[in-house]
N, C-alpha and C positions, 0 to 999 in steps of 0.2 A: 463062478456064478454068483449073482447077488443073493443075499439071504432072503429066502421066502418068496422071490419073484416067480419062480417056476415050480411052485408047490403043486402037487397033484390033488385033484379034487377027490374028496371022499364022501360020497353020499350026499345027504342033505346038510351036513354040518359045514361044509366049505373046505377050507385048506387043512392039510395034514399038520400036526404039531411040529414046531421047529426043534431041532436037536442042538442048536447053538445057544450059548448063554451070553447075554449082553452084559459085559463087565463094566461098562461106562458108569452106571450108577454106583457100583461097588467102589470104583476108583474115586469118584467124587466124594463119597462118604468117608473113605479112608484119608483123603487129603484134608478134609475139614477136621477130622479127629486129630490128625497130625498137627495141624495149626493150633488147635485147642490145647493139646498137651505141651506144645512148645511154649505157649504163652503162660500156662498155669504152673509148669514145673518150677521155675524160679521162685514163685510165690509160696510153694510148699515148704521151702527150707527156712524162710523167714516168717515166723508167726507174729512177731511184734513189729508194728510199723515204726521204723526208725530212719531218720535221715543220716546216713553214714558219711563220714568225712571222705574226701578224695585222697588218693595216694597213688604213687607210681610203683609201688612194690610188686614183686612177682607173686602170683598166687601159689598157695601151698596145697598139698593133697589133703583131702578131707578124710577123717577117720570115722567109721560108722559108730564107734563107741563114744564119740565126743559129746560133751554137754555144752549147750549154748546158754550163756548168761547175757541178758540184754538189759540195758538201762534206757528207758524212754526219755522223752524231752522233759517230763515232770520229775525225773529222778527215781521213778519206781523201778524196782528190780524184778526181772522175770528169769526163771530157770526153765529153759526150753520155752513153752508157751504159758506156763503157770506163773501168776503173779505171786511174789513173796510178800508176806505181811511185813509191815514196817517193824524193824528190829528183829525180824526172824531169819535174816540171811545167814548168820553163823549156824543156827540150828538146821537150816535147810542144807547147808554145805556138809554138816556132820552126817546127815542122812544119806547124802550122795556117796560119802566115803565110809559108810558103815561097815563095809566088808573088811576094811583094814588092809587090803592089798594095794596094788598100784592104783593110784587115783586116775580117773579118766582125763583126757585132754580137754581143756576148757577153751571155747572160743568166746571172746568178749565182744559184744556189739554195743556201742554207745552212741547216742545221738550227738551230732556234731555241735549242737548248741549247748551242751552240758558244760558245767564248770569242771575244769581239770581236776580239782580237788575231789569232786564226787567220784570220778572215774578211778583216781588213785586210792580212795578209801575202799572201793569195791575190790580193786586188785590186791590191796593189803589184806582184806578179809580172805580172799582166795588163797593167798600165800600162807596166811596163818592157819587156814584149814587144811594145808598140805597139798594144795593144787599148785604145783610149780611149773607146769607146762601150760602156758596161756598164749593163745593166738588172738591178736587184735584184728577185727574184721573192718575193712574199708571198701569203698567203691574204687574201681580201677579208673585212673585218669590218664589221658594221653598227653596233655600239655603239662609243662612245668609250672609249679606254683608261683 
């Protein structure tokens, strides 16, 4: 039977209440939320806007304990989402490795328009600070360079 077409009359109020739940609005809302989360999830991992270079390298697994070091187009350094003061990068690295144990894995994100020397200077400071496990982050590219 169709829903509610043959409902019994109940006094002056009209039809009896329906026992079925209409799930169509629930499904609509859930699909909209799914699309919103799919669009915003990649933006949560990258806090500093950077144009990454393209590469055909295979992706690696991400470690939840990793630290992200970013260098923007102007050469400013960020640790995770916090900007490091000019000349304060060695001190910031010392605070990251203050426990004296195994240093965390570092992912380095650098803008593709940066000078190669600037990126190497940051990598040199990371190495000097005891961070020997460094992953370089790029965009995945399908075509050959």
